[in-house]
C-alpha positions as CSV (number, residue, x, y, z in Angstrom):
1,M,4.7,-91.9,-26.6
2,G,2.8,-93.8,-29.4
3,T,2.6,-93.3,-33.1
4,S,1.3,-90.3,-34.7
5,K,-2.0,-92.1,-35.6
6,Q,-2.4,-93.1,-31.8
7,R,-1.8,-89.5,-30.6
8,M,-4.4,-88.2,-33.2
9,E,-6.9,-90.9,-32.1
10,N,-6.5,-89.9,-28.5
11,G,-6.9,-86.3,-29.4
12,N,-10.1,-87.0,-31.2
13,H,-11.3,-89.0,-28.1
14,S,-10.6,-86.2,-25.9
15,K,-12.4,-83.6,-28.2
16,Q,-15.4,-85.9,-28.2
17,L,-15.4,-86.2,-24.3
18,I,-15.3,-82.4,-24.1
19,L,-18.0,-82.0,-26.6
20,E,-20.2,-84.3,-24.5
21,K,-19.5,-82.2,-21.3
22,L,-20.8,-79.0,-23.0
23,A,-24.4,-78.0,-22.3
24,E,-27.2,-79.7,-24.3
25,N,-28.6,-76.5,-25.5
26,I,-25.5,-75.5,-27.5
27,P,-25.8,-76.6,-31.2
28,F,-23.3,-79.2,-32.2
29,E,-21.5,-76.9,-34.8
30,I,-21.1,-74.3,-32.2
31,K,-19.7,-76.9,-29.7
32,K,-17.1,-77.9,-32.3
33,R,-16.2,-74.2,-32.8
34,I,-15.9,-73.7,-28.9
35,V,-13.5,-76.6,-28.7
36,E,-11.4,-75.0,-31.5
37,I,-11.1,-71.6,-29.9
38,A,-11.1,-72.3,-26.2
39,S,-9.0,-74.2,-23.8
40,S,-9.4,-75.7,-20.3
41,N,-6.6,-73.6,-19.1
42,E,-8.0,-71.7,-16.0
43,I,-7.9,-68.1,-16.1
44,K,-7.6,-66.5,-12.7
45,P,-8.6,-64.4,-11.1
46,V,-11.8,-63.7,-12.9
47,Y,-14.7,-61.5,-11.7
48,R,-18.5,-61.7,-12.2
49,V,-21.5,-60.0,-10.7
50,D,-23.8,-62.1,-8.6
51,K,-27.0,-60.0,-9.0
52,K,-28.8,-61.6,-6.1
53,G,-25.7,-61.7,-3.9
54,D,-26.6,-65.3,-2.7
55,L,-24.1,-67.6,-4.7
56,S,-26.9,-69.5,-6.2
57,E,-25.9,-71.5,-9.3
58,E,-28.0,-68.9,-11.2
59,F,-25.2,-66.3,-11.0
60,L,-23.2,-68.4,-13.5
61,W,-26.0,-68.9,-16.1
62,S,-24.9,-68.3,-19.7
63,S,-26.5,-65.4,-21.6
64,F,-28.6,-68.0,-23.6
65,K,-30.0,-69.4,-20.4
66,E,-30.5,-66.1,-18.6
67,F,-32.0,-64.3,-21.6
68,P,-33.4,-66.8,-24.0
69,G,-33.9,-65.5,-27.7
70,R,-32.1,-62.2,-26.9
71,F,-28.7,-62.8,-28.5
72,D,-27.4,-64.3,-31.8
73,E,-27.6,-68.0,-31.5
74,T,-24.9,-68.5,-34.2
75,R,-22.2,-67.0,-32.0
76,P,-20.3,-69.0,-29.5
77,G,-20.3,-66.4,-26.9
78,T,-24.1,-66.5,-26.6
79,Y,-23.8,-69.8,-24.9
80,S,-21.0,-68.7,-22.5
81,T,-20.9,-67.2,-19.0
82,S,-19.3,-63.7,-19.2
83,V,-16.5,-63.1,-16.7
84,Y,-13.7,-60.4,-16.6
85,D,-10.1,-60.6,-15.7
86,V,-10.3,-57.3,-13.8
87,P,-13.2,-56.2,-11.4
88,D,-13.8,-52.8,-13.0
89,P,-16.5,-53.8,-15.5
90,C,-18.4,-55.6,-12.7
91,D,-18.2,-52.5,-10.6
92,R,-19.5,-50.3,-13.3
93,F,-22.4,-52.7,-13.9
94,I,-23.5,-52.7,-10.3
95,K,-23.3,-48.8,-10.3
96,S,-25.5,-48.7,-13.4
97,L,-28.4,-50.7,-11.8
98,K,-31.2,-48.2,-11.2
99,G,-35.0,-48.3,-10.7
100,K,-36.9,-51.6,-11.1
101,I,-33.7,-53.5,-11.8
102,R,-32.2,-52.3,-8.6
103,E,-35.3,-53.2,-6.7
104,K,-35.2,-56.7,-8.3
105,Y,-31.5,-57.0,-7.3
106,P,-30.9,-54.9,-4.1
107,R,-27.7,-56.6,-3.0
108,P,-25.5,-57.4,-5.9
109,V,-21.9,-58.4,-5.2
110,I,-18.8,-58.9,-7.2
111,R,-17.5,-62.5,-6.9
112,I,-13.8,-63.7,-7.6
113,G,-12.9,-67.1,-8.8
114,Q,-11.4,-69.0,-11.7
115,T,-12.5,-70.6,-15.0
116,D,-12.0,-74.2,-14.2
117,H,-14.8,-76.6,-14.7
118,G,-15.1,-75.7,-18.5
119,L,-13.4,-74.0,-21.4
120,S,-12.6,-70.3,-21.6
121,V,-11.0,-67.7,-23.9
122,H,-10.6,-63.9,-24.0
123,T,-13.3,-63.0,-26.5
124,M,-11.0,-60.7,-28.5
125,D,-8.9,-63.8,-29.2
126,Y,-11.5,-65.2,-31.5
127,D,-14.0,-62.4,-32.2
128,D,-12.5,-59.6,-34.3
129,D,-15.5,-57.4,-33.7
130,Y,-15.2,-57.6,-30.0
131,T,-13.4,-54.7,-28.4
132,D,-13.4,-55.3,-24.6
133,P,-9.9,-56.8,-23.9
134,N,-11.0,-57.9,-20.3
135,H,-14.0,-59.9,-21.4
136,I,-13.7,-63.7,-21.1
137,D,-16.2,-66.3,-22.5
138,W,-16.4,-69.3,-20.3
139,W,-18.4,-72.4,-21.2
140,I,-19.1,-74.2,-17.9
141,F,-19.4,-78.0,-18.2
142,K,-23.0,-79.0,-17.7
143,E,-22.5,-81.4,-14.7
144,E,-20.0,-78.9,-13.0
145,M,-22.0,-75.7,-12.5
146,Q,-22.3,-76.2,-8.7
147,E,-18.6,-76.9,-8.2
148,A,-17.8,-73.8,-10.4
149,A,-20.1,-71.6,-8.3
150,R,-18.6,-72.9,-5.0
151,A,-15.2,-71.8,-6.3
152,F,-16.1,-68.2,-6.1
153,E,-16.1,-65.9,-3.1
154,V,-17.2,-62.3,-2.5
155,Y,-14.6,-59.9,-3.7
156,D,-13.6,-57.4,-1.2
157,G,-11.2,-55.4,-3.3
158,T,-8.1,-57.0,-1.9
159,Q,-8.1,-60.7,-3.0
160,N,-5.8,-61.8,-5.8
161,M,-6.0,-65.6,-6.7
162,E,-2.9,-65.7,-8.9
163,Q,-0.3,-68.2,-7.8
């Protein structure tokens, strides 16, 4: 089991490894906050809109990467990929696509998967101002984006990944 000091050193080493796995574009202080609030426990199932419908890695980009400069860069959620623990918000988003946006993304689909390959937390668990109980922030490890994307499949309305 080890001494208390050894367990603490192992815990600090583990935290350092996790900090190194998070994307380079996340400021160090935000990375430390993410490690405090999130866990590597996978949440499943989770749902996300793949706007292009092609399962390219791009469908899991963080808000920061997809929309540079658009969100508050002092908030951890800016650097996360948004997913939901129910499909309804994704369905509403697809139905809201109109005009030029719909022309750009003519075949969006809902994908179902899980939040392994990173850290995740329900946003309401750490952000008192957030009101959507189904929204999850997921910080995908920088070298695991492709594996994370491959773990998703098209949601047909019947799948349930819970085990």
